[in-house]
C-alpha positions in Angstrom: 128.7 113.9 115.8 128.9 117.0 118.1 130.1 120.5 117.3 132.9 121.2 119.8 134.3 123.9 117.6 131.1 126.1 117.9 131.4 126.8 114.2 128.2 128.0 112.5 126.8 125.4 110.2 125.3 127.9 107.6 128.7 129.1 106.4 129.1 132.2 108.4 125.5 133.2 109.2 125.3 133.8 112.9 122.2 131.9 114.0 121.3 132.7 117.6 117.9 131.0 117.7 115.5 129.0 115.6 113.3 132.1 115.1 116.2 134.1 113.7 117.2 131.2 111.5 113.7 131.2 109.9 113.9 134.9 109.5 117.3 135.1 107.9 116.9 132.2 105.6 113.3 133.1 104.7 114.9 136.2 103.0 116.2 133.6 100.4 112.8 133.9 98.8 113.6 137.6 98.0 117.2 136.6 96.8 115.7 134.1 94.3 113.6 136.8 92.6 116.0 139.7 92.7 116.9 141.4 89.5 120.3 140.4 88.1 122.9 143.1 89.0 124.8 144.7 86.1 128.1 143.3 87.4 126.7 139.7 86.9 127.0 140.2 83.1 130.9 140.5 83.6 131.2 136.9 84.6 132.6 134.5 81.9 132.8 130.8 82.4 136.4 129.4 82.0 135.3 125.9 82.9 132.0 124.0 82.4 129.6 125.5 85.0 127.0 122.7 84.3 129.0 119.8 85.9 125.9 118.8 88.0 123.7 118.6 85.1 120.0 119.7 84.8 116.8 118.4 86.1 113.0 119.0 86.2 110.3 118.2 88.5 106.8 118.7 90.0 105.0 118.8 86.7 101.6 120.8 86.4 99.2 121.1 83.4 101.0 124.2 82.3 104.5 123.7 83.3 107.2 122.2 85.6 110.3 123.3 87.5 113.6 123.3 85.8 116.8 123.3 87.8 120.5 123.6 87.6 123.4 124.7 89.8 126.4 126.5 88.5 129.5 124.6 89.9 132.7 124.5 87.7 134.5 122.9 90.6 131.7 120.9 92.1 133.2 119.2 95.2 135.4 122.3 96.0 132.6 124.5 97.1 131.3 125.1 93.5 134.1 127.3 92.3 131.9 130.3 91.5 132.6 133.9 92.4 130.7 135.3 95.4 128.3 137.3 93.3 125.0 136.8 91.7 125.2 135.5 88.1 122.7 135.9 85.2 121.3 132.6 83.8 119.2 132.5 80.6 116.8 129.6 80.0 114.8 128.3 77.2 112.0 125.8 76.7 111.3 124.3 73.3 109.2 121.7 71.6 112.2 119.9 70.1 115.6 118.8 71.4 117.5 121.0 69.0 115.6 124.0 70.4 114.4 125.0 66.8 111.1 126.0 68.1 111.5 127.9 71.4 108.2 128.6 73.2 109.4 130.1 76.4 112.4 131.9 77.5 113.7 134.0 80.3 116.5 135.2 82.6 117.1 134.5 86.3 119.7 134.7 88.9 122.0 132.1 90.3 122.7 133.6 93.8 125.6 132.6 95.9 123.3 132.6 99.0 121.6 129.6 97.4 124.8 127.9 96.2 124.3 129.5 92.6 121.3 127.1 92.2 118.6 127.9 89.8 114.8 127.0 90.2 112.6 128.2 87.4 108.9 127.5 87.5 108.0 127.4 83.9 104.3 128.3 83.0 102.2 128.7 80.0 102.9 125.4 78.3 100.4 123.1 76.7 99.1 120.3 79.0 100.1 116.6 78.5 103.1 116.9 76.3 107.0 116.7 76.2 109.3 119.7 76.0 113.1 120.3 76.1 114.9 122.9 78.2 118.4 124.2 78.7 120.3 127.0 80.4 123.1 129.4 79.3 125.5 131.1 81.8 128.8 132.8 81.3 128.8 132.0 77.6 128.4 128.2 78.3 125.4 126.1 77.5 124.0 123.2 79.5 122.9 119.9 78.1 119.2 119.9 76.9 116.9 118.3 79.5 113.6 116.7 78.7 110.3 117.1 80.7 106.6 116.9 80.4 103.5 118.7 81.6 100.7 116.9 83.3 97.3 116.6 81.5 94.7 119.2 82.3 93.1 118.8 85.7 90.5 116.0 85.4 91.3 115.2 81.8 91.0 111.6 80.7 94.4 109.8 80.6 94.9 106.4 79.3 98.3 105.4 80.6 101.0 106.8 83.0 104.3 105.1 83.3 106.6 105.9 86.4 109.4 104.5 88.3 110.4 104.8 91.9 113.8 104.4 93.6 115.5 105.1 96.9 118.8 104.6 98.9 121.8 105.3 96.6 124.9 105.1 98.9 127.7 106.3 96.6 130.3 104.1 98.2 128.3 100.9 98.1 128.0 100.5 94.4 127.6 102.0 90.9 124.4 103.4 89.4 123.9 100.8 86.7 120.1 100.8 87.8 119.9 104.5 86.7 121.5 103.5 83.4 118.6 101.0 82.8 115.9 103.4 84.2 117.0 106.2 81.8 116.3 103.8 78.8 112.8 103.1 80.1 109.7 104.7 78.5 108.7 106.8 81.6 106.6 109.8 82.3 107.9 110.4 85.7 110.4 109.2 88.4 109.8 109.3 92.1 112.7 109.3 94.6 111.8 108.2 98.1 114.6 109.2 100.1 118.4 108.7 101.1 119.5 110.6 97.9 122.8 111.1 99.8 124.4 109.4 102.8 126.1 111.5 105.4 128.4 108.5 106.6 131.2 106.8 104.8 132.0 103.1 104.9 135.1 101.3 106.1 136.9 98.6 104.1 137.0 98.1 100.4 134.3 99.9 98.4 133.9 100.5 94.7 134.4 104.3 95.0 134.7 107.0 97.7 132.8 110.1 98.8 134.7 113.3 98.2 135.8 113.0 102.0 135.3 110.5 104.7 134.3 113.4 107.0 130.6 113.5 107.9 128.9 116.7 106.6 127.5 119.1 109.2 127.8 122.5 107.5 126.2 123.9 104.5 129.4 123.9 102.5 130.0 120.2 103.4 126.5 119.1 102.4 126.8 121.0 99.1 130.1 119.1 98.3 128.4 115.8 99.3 125.4 116.4 96.8 128.0 117.4 94.1 129.8 114.1 94.7 126.6 112.1 94.1 125.7 114.2 91.0 129.2 113.4 89.5 127.6 110.1 88.5 126.7 110.3 84.8 123.9 107.7 85.0 122.2 109.6 87.9 122.5 112.9 85.9 121.1 111.2 82.8 118.1 110.0 84.6 117.4 113.5 85.8 117.9 114.8 82.4 115.5 112.4 80.8 112.4 112.7 83.0 110.7 115.0 85.5 111.2 113.9 89.2 109.1 114.0 92.4 111.3 113.8 95.5 111.1 113.3 99.1 113.6 112.5 101.8 114.4 110.0 104.5 117.1 110.3 107.2 120.4 110.2 105.5 119.9 113.6 103.8 120.7 114.9 107.3 121.7 112.1 109.8 120.8 108.5 110.2 117.6 107.8 112.2 117.0 111.5 113.1 113.4 112.3 114.3 112.4 116.0 114.1 114.8 117.8 116.3 116.3 114.5 117.9 119.6 113.3 116.5 120.8 109.8 116.5 123.8 111.0 118.6 121.6 112.8 121.2 123.2 116.1 120.2 121.9 119.3 121.8 118.6 120.0 119.9 119.5 123.6 119.3 122.8 122.7 117.6 121.1 119.8 115.7 118.4 122.1 114.3 121.3 124.3 112.9 122.7 121.1 111.2 119.2 120.3 109.8 118.9 123.8 108.5 122.2 123.3 106.7 121.1 120.0 105.2 117.7 121.1 104.2 119.0 124.2 102.4 121.5 121.9 100.5 118.6 119.6 99.7 116.6 122.4 98.2 119.7 123.7 96.3 120.0 120.4 94.5 116.5 119.3 93.9 113.9 120.5 91.2 111.5 121.9 93.9 109.1 124.9 93.7 109.3 128.1 95.8 106.8 126.6 98.3 109.6 124.3 99.4 112.2 127.1 99.9 113.7 126.4 103.4 113.2 128.7 106.3 115.9 127.7 108.7 115.4 124.1 109.9 111.9 124.1 108.2 111.1 122.9 104.7 107.6 122.2 103.4 108.0 119.0 101.4 104.7 117.3 101.4 102.6 118.1 98.3 100.3 116.8 95.7 100.8 116.3 92.0 98.1 115.1 89.7 98.0 113.5 86.3 94.6 114.2 84.8 91.9 111.9 86.2 94.3 108.9 86.3 96.6 109.4 89.3 97.3 111.7 92.2 100.7 111.4 94.0 100.6 112.5 97.6 104.1 113.1 98.5 104.8 112.6 102.1 107.4 113.7 104.7 108.1 111.0 107.4 111.1 112.8 109.2 110.5 116.4 109.8 107.5 116.2 112.1 107.6 112.7 113.7 107.7 111.9 117.4 110.9 110.6 118.8 111.4 106.8 118.4 109.7 105.0 121.4 111.4 102.9 124.1 114.8 104.6 123.7 115.5 104.8 127.4 118.9 103.3 128.2 119.7 102.7 124.5 121.3 104.7 121.7 119.5 107.3 119.9 117.4 106.6 116.7 116.0 103.2 116.0 116.3 100.1 118.2 115.1 96.5 118.1 112.8 96.4 121.2 110.6 93.9 122.8 107.7 94.8 125.2 107.3 98.4 124.1 103.9 99.8 125.0 105.0 103.3 123.7 104.6 101.9 120.2 100.9 102.1 120.7 100.9 105.6 122.2 97.8 107.4 120.6 99.6 110.7 120.9 102.6 109.6 118.7 102.8 110.7 115.1 104.8 109.9 112.0 103.5 112.8 109.9 102.7 115.5 112.5 99.1 116.7 113.0 99.1 119.3 110.2 100.3 116.9 107.5 97.9 114.1 108.9 95.0 116.5 108.2 96.4 117.6 104.9 96.6 114.0 103.9 93.2 113.0 105.0 91.6 115.9 103.3 93.4 115.1 100.0 92.6 111.5 99.9 88.9 112.1 100.7 88.5 114.8 98.1 90.6 113.1 95.4 88.7 112.1 92.3 91.7 110.4 90.6 91.5 106.7 89.6 94.6 106.0 91.7 96.0 107.6 94.8 99.6 106.9 95.3 101.1 107.5 98.7 104.7 108.3 98.0 106.7 108.0 101.4 110.1 106.8 102.4 109.3 103.7 104.6 107.7 100.3 104.4 104.4 100.5 106.2 103.7 96.8 106.7 104.5 95.2 110.1 107.7 93.2 110.4 108.1 91.2 113.6 111.6 89.7 114.4 112.6 87.5 117.2 115.5 88.0 119.7 117.6 85.4 121.3 115.1 84.8 124.0 112.3 84.2 121.3 110.5 87.5 122.1 108.8 89.4 119.4 110.9 92.6 118.6 110.2 95.5 116.3 112.4 98.2 114.8 111.4 101.5 116.2 112.6 103.8 113.5 110.2 102.2 111.0 106.4 102.4 111.0 106.6 99.4 113.5 107.7 102.0 116.0 104.6 104.0 115.3 102.0 101.3 115.5 99.3 103.6 116.8 99.6 106.3 114.1 99.8 103.6 111.5 96.5 101.9 112.6 95.0 105.3 112.9 95.9 106.2 109.4 94.8 102.9 107.9 91.5 102.9 109.8 90.6 106.4 108.4 91.6 105.4 104.8 89.3 102.4 105.1 86.4 104.3 106.6 86.6 107.0 104.1 86.5 104.5 101.2 89.4 106.3 99.4 89.6 105.4 95.6 92.3 102.9 94.9 94.9 103.9 97.4 98.5 102.4 96.9 101.5 102.9 99.0 105.1 103.0 97.7 108.1 103.1 99.8 111.9 102.5 100.3 114.4 102.6 103.0 114.7 98.9 103.7 117.0 98.0 100.8 114.8 95.1 99.5 111.8 94.4 97.4 108.4 93.9 99.1 104.9 93.4 98.0 102.4 93.7 101.0 98.8 93.7 102.0 98.3 96.7 104.4 95.7 95.8 107.0 94.2 97.7 109.9 95.4 94.8 112.2 98.4 92.9 110.9 98.0 90.3 113.6 94.4 89.3 112.5 94.3 87.6 109.0 90.6 88.4 108.9 91.3 92.1 109.2 90.3 93.8 105.8 93.0 94.7 103.3 93.0 98.6 103.1 95.5 98.9 100.2 98.4 97.2 98.5 102.0 98.3 99.3 105.1 98.0 97.0 108.6 98.8 98.5 111.5 99.2 96.2 115.0 98.0 96.9 118.0 100.3 97.0 119.8 101.7 93.9 123.1 100.8 95.5 123.0 100.6 99.2 123.8 97.3 100.8 120.9 94.8 101.0 118.6 93.7 103.7 119.3 90.2 105.2 117.7 87.8 102.7 118.0 84.3 104.2 117.1 85.2 107.7 114.2 87.4 106.6 112.7 84.5 104.6 112.6 82.5 107.7 110.3 85.1 109.4 107.8 85.2 106.5 105.6 82.3 107.4 104.4 84.3 110.3 103.7 87.3 108.0 100.8 86.3 105.7 100.4 90.0 104.7 103.8 89.8 103.0 103.2 88.6 99.4 106.8 88.9 98.1 110.3 89.7 99.4 113.7 89.7 98.0 116.7 91.5 99.5 119.5 90.1 97.0 119.5 92.6 94.3 119.7 96.4 93.9 117.4 98.2 91.4 114.1 100.0 91.1 110.4 99.5 90.5 108.7 100.3 87.2 105.0 100.9 87.1 102.2 101.5 84.6 98.7 102.8 85.7 95.7 102.6 83.5 92.0 103.2 84.4 91.6 99.4 84.7 94.8 98.4 86.6 98.2 99.1 88.2 101.2 97.0 87.0 104.3 97.0 89.1 107.6 95.3 88.1 110.6 94.9 90.4 113.7 95.4 88.3 117.0 94.1 89.7 120.6 94.4 88.4 122.7 91.4 88.9 126.0 93.2 89.9 126.0 96.5 91.7 129.7 96.9 91.1 129.2 96.9 87.4 127.7 99.8 85.4 127.0 97.5 82.6 125.3 94.8 84.6 122.2 93.6 82.9 118.7 94.2 84.5 116.0 91.6 84.9 112.4 91.5 86.3 112.4 89.6 89.6 108.6 89.7 90.1 105.6 91.6 88.7 102.2 92.3 90.1 98.8 93.7 89.1 96.2 95.4 91.1 92.8 95.8 89.5 90.8 99.1 90.1 88.3 98.7 92.8 90.0 95.6 94.3 92.9 96.1 96.8 94.3 92.6 95.9 97.8 91.8 94.8 97.9 89.4 91.9 101.3 88.0 90.9 101.9 87.7 87.2 
């Protein structure tokens, strides 16, 4: 989608260059900490300003981020006046807020969509708290969050779920209804929180508009549409989240500054800046992730005592362009005979993130090191009509050299109990990650668990099953159901259950466990229960 009108994508900010975008939007860090002007106290809510709910994320031993966005008319630009608004917040040890232990006042600034990101500090490690906001005389629902244990402290159990790919038009969020009922400490979302494209034909429900978002205002409305779902809001309200993105938060199959539609990179970076700012405005992220134009620092580490460290990765912002695209459409393609897949200069993470990840894995003293990223890492070889082996270039298969480089370094460094979790492919997978997928004698470096979509249409099931005999590293596959993965880590083992809902068109559809696996500490071997 091009921009023939020449409109500025960041709602009136005249961005003449990438450098100026970074400068102007970097000032948002100042906006977020500015004292509340006196006129802000004059605003009174006539309608509920907390239609998008509340959320928390990125827990630390002494706190977490709490989030909301004031939006009485959520899919109509928010419906707030164009002025900063005072927001009070409290944190308590009980849901009724009878024992408040932290309180404060912050600013919901229109330049950040009247979103609020409070980094709560000074709490006790390893315990649950409740939080809420008050603005314009209205009170938000009470959210629940927890702090991580003290750094290096012994932890006997950690329960978490991971999910991805929740196209609003493809189905209802019954999976989140079940997730909210689970006994979890944490939720990880691995990308495709929104979808920029709409679907033709009959669907269970519609986006706020069929138009693809390209401006900041349009991306804000799209996030508000998704947050209108009560089950998604409830899952946010019940647990702290760790989030990363994939492609649809901006545009399908984009790679760094390259769009699927081969748009002018300068224009596309303006679109990316708008999308990244809207992402920040709707996620419980810390100030370190405040966007600066088309840049947003998303990769980070979150540890839970001595038990687990989550290395949250970004596989979109810094990657090389998809290989072997000459004469084809932009983005991913199924290609045969593509030597560029093995280009040693190619990267999925970018050099800085690669070094950051290597250093963090080597220095980690956690019992489990979880790589939280958006894609399936295992090799998947298809066949074209001529019988040639073909690979999808937007996935890790398009980046075979960076994948081998990374897995070889993990193996050489003897990283303690690494595990990869991913999404994107709208199906459940359990895989052995090897340094060489074409050699069964190649050592297993780590197990991989890939979750299906929350609602997005599934990966071809029957045709994929026919491919699996040539993929001995694939230990399980199912593309028929939507759902999520539920995990429990202890010092001795990691347990992963694939949870599927029978009918994505029904909010009340029951959930069942399709398969479950155990990985014992010290042995990167998948054992099916």
